[in-house]
C-alpha positions in Angstrom: -113.8 1.4 114.4 -116.0 4.1 113.0 -118.7 3.7 110.3 -116.6 5.3 107.6 -113.6 3.0 108.1 -115.9 0.0 108.1 -117.4 1.0 104.8 -113.9 1.5 103.3 -112.8 -2.0 104.5 -116.0 -3.6 103.3 -115.7 -2.0 99.9 -112.1 -3.1 99.6 -113.1 -6.7 100.5 -115.9 -6.8 97.9 -113.6 -5.3 95.3 -111.0 -8.0 96.1 -113.6 -10.8 95.8 -114.9 -9.4 92.5 -111.4 -9.2 91.1 -110.6 -12.8 92.2 -113.9 -14.0 90.6 -113.2 -12.2 87.4 -109.9 -14.0 87.0 -111.7 -17.4 86.8 -112.8 -18.2 83.2 -114.9 -20.9 81.8 -113.2 -23.0 79.1 -115.0 -25.2 76.6 -113.1 -28.2 75.3 -112.8 -27.9 71.5 -114.3 -31.1 70.1 -112.1 -30.7 67.0 -109.0 -30.9 69.2 -110.0 -33.5 71.8 -108.4 -36.9 71.6 -109.2 -39.7 74.1 -107.1 -42.9 73.7 -106.8 -46.1 75.7 -104.4 -48.9 75.7 -105.1 -52.4 77.1 -103.3 -55.8 77.0 -104.5 -58.6 74.8 -103.6 -62.1 75.9 -100.1 -61.0 76.7 -99.1 -60.7 73.1 -99.5 -56.9 72.5 -101.5 -54.0 73.7 -104.7 -52.9 71.8 -105.0 -49.2 71.3 -108.4 -47.5 70.8 -110.2 -44.2 70.8 -113.4 -42.6 71.8 -114.5 -40.3 69.0 -117.2 -38.2 70.6 -116.8 -36.3 73.8 -117.3 -32.8 75.3 -116.4 -30.9 78.4 -116.1 -27.6 80.2 -114.1 -26.4 83.2 -113.6 -23.2 85.2 -110.0 -22.3 85.7 -108.0 -19.3 87.2 -104.7 -19.3 85.3 -103.1 -16.6 87.5 -103.8 -18.6 90.7 -103.5 -22.0 89.0 -106.8 -23.0 90.5 -109.6 -25.2 89.1 -113.1 -24.6 90.6 -115.1 -27.1 88.5 -114.9 -29.3 85.5 -116.7 -32.1 83.6 -116.2 -34.3 80.6 -118.8 -36.6 79.1 -117.9 -39.3 76.5 -120.3 -41.2 74.2 -119.7 -44.8 75.1 -120.8 -46.0 71.6 -118.1 -43.9 70.0 -115.4 -46.4 70.9 -113.2 -47.1 67.9 -110.4 -49.7 67.4 -110.5 -49.9 63.6 -112.2 -53.3 63.7 -116.0 -53.4 63.3 -116.6 -56.8 65.0 -114.3 -55.8 68.0 -116.0 -52.4 68.3 -119.4 -54.0 68.4 -118.2 -56.3 71.2 -116.8 -53.4 73.1 -120.2 -51.7 72.9 -122.1 -54.8 74.2 -122.7 -55.8 77.8 -119.4 -57.6 78.2 -117.7 -54.2 78.2 -119.3 -50.7 77.9 -122.9 -51.8 77.7 -123.5 -48.7 75.6 -127.2 -49.2 75.0 -127.8 -49.1 78.7 -125.1 -46.6 79.8 -124.8 -44.1 77.0 -122.3 -41.8 78.6 -119.0 -42.1 80.5 -118.6 -39.1 82.8 -115.7 -37.6 84.6 -116.3 -34.8 87.2 -113.3 -32.9 88.6 -113.1 -32.4 92.3 -109.7 -31.0 93.1 -106.6 -29.7 91.2 -103.3 -30.2 93.0 -100.6 -28.2 91.1 -97.0 -29.4 91.5 -95.7 -26.5 89.4 -97.1 -23.9 87.1 -97.0 -26.5 84.3 -98.1 -29.8 86.0 -100.1 -31.4 88.7 -102.7 -34.0 89.7 -106.4 -33.7 88.9 -108.6 -35.6 91.3 -112.1 -36.5 90.2 -114.8 -39.1 89.9 -115.3 -41.4 86.9 -118.8 -42.8 86.3 -118.7 -45.9 84.1 -121.4 -48.7 83.9 -123.4 -46.8 86.5 -120.6 -47.0 89.1 -118.7 -43.9 90.3 -115.2 -44.2 91.7 -112.3 -41.8 92.3 -109.5 -41.4 89.6 -106.3 -39.4 89.6 -105.0 -37.9 86.4 -101.4 -36.7 85.8 -101.8 -33.4 83.9 -99.3 -31.2 82.0 -100.4 -27.7 81.1 -98.8 -27.2 77.7 -99.7 -23.7 76.7 -102.2 -20.8 77.4 -102.2 -18.1 74.8 -104.5 -16.3 72.3 -105.1 -18.7 69.4 -103.1 -17.6 66.4 -106.0 -17.9 63.9 -109.7 -18.6 63.7 -111.4 -17.7 67.0 -108.3 -16.0 68.4 -109.5 -16.4 72.0 -107.4 -17.5 74.9 -106.8 -21.3 74.6 -105.4 -23.7 77.0 -103.7 -26.9 75.7 -103.1 -29.8 78.0 -102.1 -33.5 78.2 -103.4 -35.9 80.8 -103.1 -39.6 81.6 -104.4 -42.1 84.1 -104.4 -45.9 84.7 -107.5 -47.6 86.0 -108.5 -51.2 86.7 -111.7 -51.7 84.8 -112.8 -54.5 87.2 -113.4 -51.9 89.9 -116.2 -50.6 87.7 -117.7 -54.1 87.3 -116.1 -54.7 83.8 -114.7 -58.1 84.3 -114.9 -59.9 80.9 -111.6 -61.7 80.1 -109.9 -60.6 83.3 -109.8 -64.0 85.1 -108.3 -65.9 82.2 -106.1 -62.9 81.2 -107.6 -62.7 77.7 -108.1 -58.9 78.1 -106.0 -56.9 80.6 -107.6 -55.4 83.7 -105.4 -52.3 83.6 -106.5 -49.6 81.1 -104.1 -46.8 80.3 -106.0 -43.6 79.4 -104.5 -40.7 77.5 -106.1 -37.3 76.8 -104.9 -34.5 74.5 -107.1 -31.4 74.3 -107.4 -27.7 73.6 -110.0 -25.7 75.5 -111.2 -22.3 74.4 -112.1 -19.5 76.9 -115.7 -18.5 76.7 -116.4 -14.8 76.0 
């Protein structure tokens, strides 16, 4: 292969890599459109529903290839809210979230496994109470389009859910006597804005 052909092939390869990289965009989760909810059993009578009110996150996503290259969400542990002051204070103490010691809950995405253009499984690591364990989220990609008002930038909306056993992170209060369920159902609704 002569030098000219090698140069042409190398240039084409670099152009291809550059084009592929350019398709990946960083998205910032809009804090005004980010809901994190949880549901957990209470003595078998009913499920208690709560929220985390403060969270932020970013991820890098290639919409054309349906590929995620990185992502992270951090949640303020003391932002837990169940519409009951005494219960919320208990959730913040060391029986549950120990928010004075572990201020943030962190999820780091590792791998996106699409099942279709609209849905898939997100594999990642959840750090809670200083312990990091793998978690799988079922994700639905609802819509990617330019926002119709305000910032008018490309915006991705998605829904996600997962079920974890809190005891696997060392949160065991009320599990043995079934006062508080071990299984926690997590639900996420969010809009993420493409960075310019």
